[in-house]
C-alpha positions in Angstrom: 1.5 -5.5 5.9 -1.8 -4.4 6.3 -3.5 -2.1 9.2 -5.8 -4.1 11.0 -8.7 -3.0 14.0 -10.1 -5.4 16.2 -13.5 -6.1 14.2 -11.3 -6.7 10.9 -13.6 -4.1 9.0 -13.0 -0.7 8.8 -15.2 2.5 8.9 -14.3 5.6 7.2 -13.4 6.9 10.8 -11.0 3.8 11.2 -8.9 4.7 7.8 -6.3 7.4 7.2 -4.5 8.5 4.4 -1.6 6.5 3.3 -2.8 3.3 4.9 -1.9 0.3 3.1 -3.8 -3.1 2.6 -2.1 -6.1 0.7 -4.4 -9.1 -0.3 -3.6 -12.7 -0.5 -2.3 -14.2 -4.1 -4.1 -16.2 -6.9 -2.6 -17.8 -9.5 -3.9 -17.5 -13.1 -3.7 -20.4 -15.3 -4.8 -20.8 -19.3 -7.7 -22.8 -18.8 -9.1 -20.1 -16.3 -7.9 -17.2 -18.9 -10.0 -19.2 -22.1 -13.1 -19.8 -19.9 -13.3 -16.5 -18.9 -12.6 -14.8 -22.5 -14.8 -17.7 -24.0 -17.8 -16.1 -22.0 -16.8 -12.2 -21.6 -14.3 -11.4 -23.5 -13.9 -13.6 -27.1 -11.3 -12.4 -28.6 -8.3 -14.2 -30.1 -5.5 -12.9 -28.0 -7.4 -13.9 -25.1 -8.6 -17.4 -26.4 -5.8 -19.2 -28.6 -1.9 -18.9 -27.7 -1.3 -19.5 -31.3 -3.1 -16.6 -32.7 -2.0 -14.4 -30.1 1.8 -14.7 -31.0 0.9 -12.2 -33.9 -0.9 -9.7 -32.0 0.1 -6.6 -29.8 0.5 -9.2 -26.9 2.9 -11.6 -28.4 1.4 -14.7 -26.4 -1.8 -15.5 -24.5 -2.9 -12.7 -22.1 -5.9 -12.7 -19.9 -8.5 -9.9 -20.5 -8.4 -6.8 -18.5 -11.6 -7.7 -17.1 -10.4 -10.9 -15.8 -7.9 -9.2 -14.0 -10.2 -7.0 -12.6 -12.6 -9.6 -11.5 -9.2 -10.9 -9.8 -8.8 -7.9 -8.1 -12.2 -7.4 -6.8 -12.4 -11.2 -5.5 -8.9 -10.6 -3.6 -10.0 -7.5 -2.1 -13.0 -9.2 -0.9 -11.8 -11.7 0.4 -9.5 -9.6 3.0 -7.6 -7.6 0.5 -9.2 -4.1 1.5 -11.3 -5.2 4.9 -14.2 -2.4 4.6 -17.2 -2.2 6.5 -20.2 -2.4 4.6 -18.5 -4.3 1.7 -16.6 -2.8 -1.5 -19.3 -0.6 -2.9 -17.8 1.6 -5.8 -19.3 5.1 -6.7 -16.8 5.3 -10.0 -13.1 4.9 -10.8 -10.6 4.6 -13.3 -8.6 1.3 -14.7 -5.7 1.0 -16.5 -3.6 -2.2 -17.5 0.1 -1.3 -18.0 1.1 -5.0 -18.9 -0.5 -8.3 -19.6 -1.9 -10.7 -17.0 -0.1 -13.9 -18.4 -1.0 -17.6 -17.9 1.1 -18.8 -14.5 0.8 -15.1 -13.2 0.6 -15.4 -9.2 -1.2 -12.0 -8.5 -2.0 -10.0 -5.5 -3.1 -6.3 -5.0 -1.4 -3.6 -3.2 -4.1 -0.9 -2.2 -3.7 2.7 -0.4 -5.9 5.2 0.9 -4.8 8.3 -0.8 -8.3 10.5 0.1 -11.4 10.7 2.2 -14.5 12.7 2.6 -17.1 12.6 4.9 -20.4 12.7 3.1 -22.2 16.5 3.8 -25.6 15.3 3.3 -25.5 11.8 4.5 -23.6 11.5 7.8 -23.4 7.8 7.8 -21.0 7.7 5.3 -18.3 8.8 3.0 -16.2 8.2 0.1 -12.4 6.9 0.6 -10.6 7.0 -2.7 -8.4 3.7 -2.8 -5.7 3.2 -5.3 -5.4 -0.8 -5.7 -2.3 -1.9 -7.7 -2.6 -5.4 -8.9 1.0 -7.3 -9.2 2.5 -10.2 -10.3 5.1 -12.2 -9.3 8.0 -10.3 -11.4 6.7 -7.4 -9.7 5.1 -5.8 -12.8 2.0 -4.3 -12.2 -0.4 -5.3 -14.5 -3.4 -3.1 -13.2 -3.6 0.2 -11.6 -7.2 1.0 -10.1 -8.7 4.0 -8.5 -11.5 3.8 -6.7 -14.1 5.9 -5.0 -15.5 4.1 -2.7 -18.6 4.3 -0.3 -17.6 3.5 3.7 -20.0 3.8 6.0 -19.1 5.8 9.1 -18.6 4.4 13.1 -21.7 6.2 14.7 
């Protein structure tokens, strides 16, 4: 369950370590996977199910960048309701399992660190771990992001 405040958007001062947020879900299908891949990551395992069968993935898999884009959309649309938007200042990402056609993805995020800025008192950095999870409970992406969040002044 997500933490909520009346305004619906969290400032740095509203966040606490251990706070969790959960997004809505998105179902990914083969046409989405192929369309994204054709434009941004045109590799056989993202474009052709038959060719993908002979690869490390053993079948059609979404680009990790496609999974990242879905994660971003889910977080922007309410999964990570930060005041000022979701503004990255760095991070680390990995994909422990492939995203497949028919997967239903959602994002579970947790605040792991909060650092008010010393030089810019109107903001700070929240470090958030977001796990993108499919309908089988498999984590298909881990994202640790340092996000710029305004303070409530």
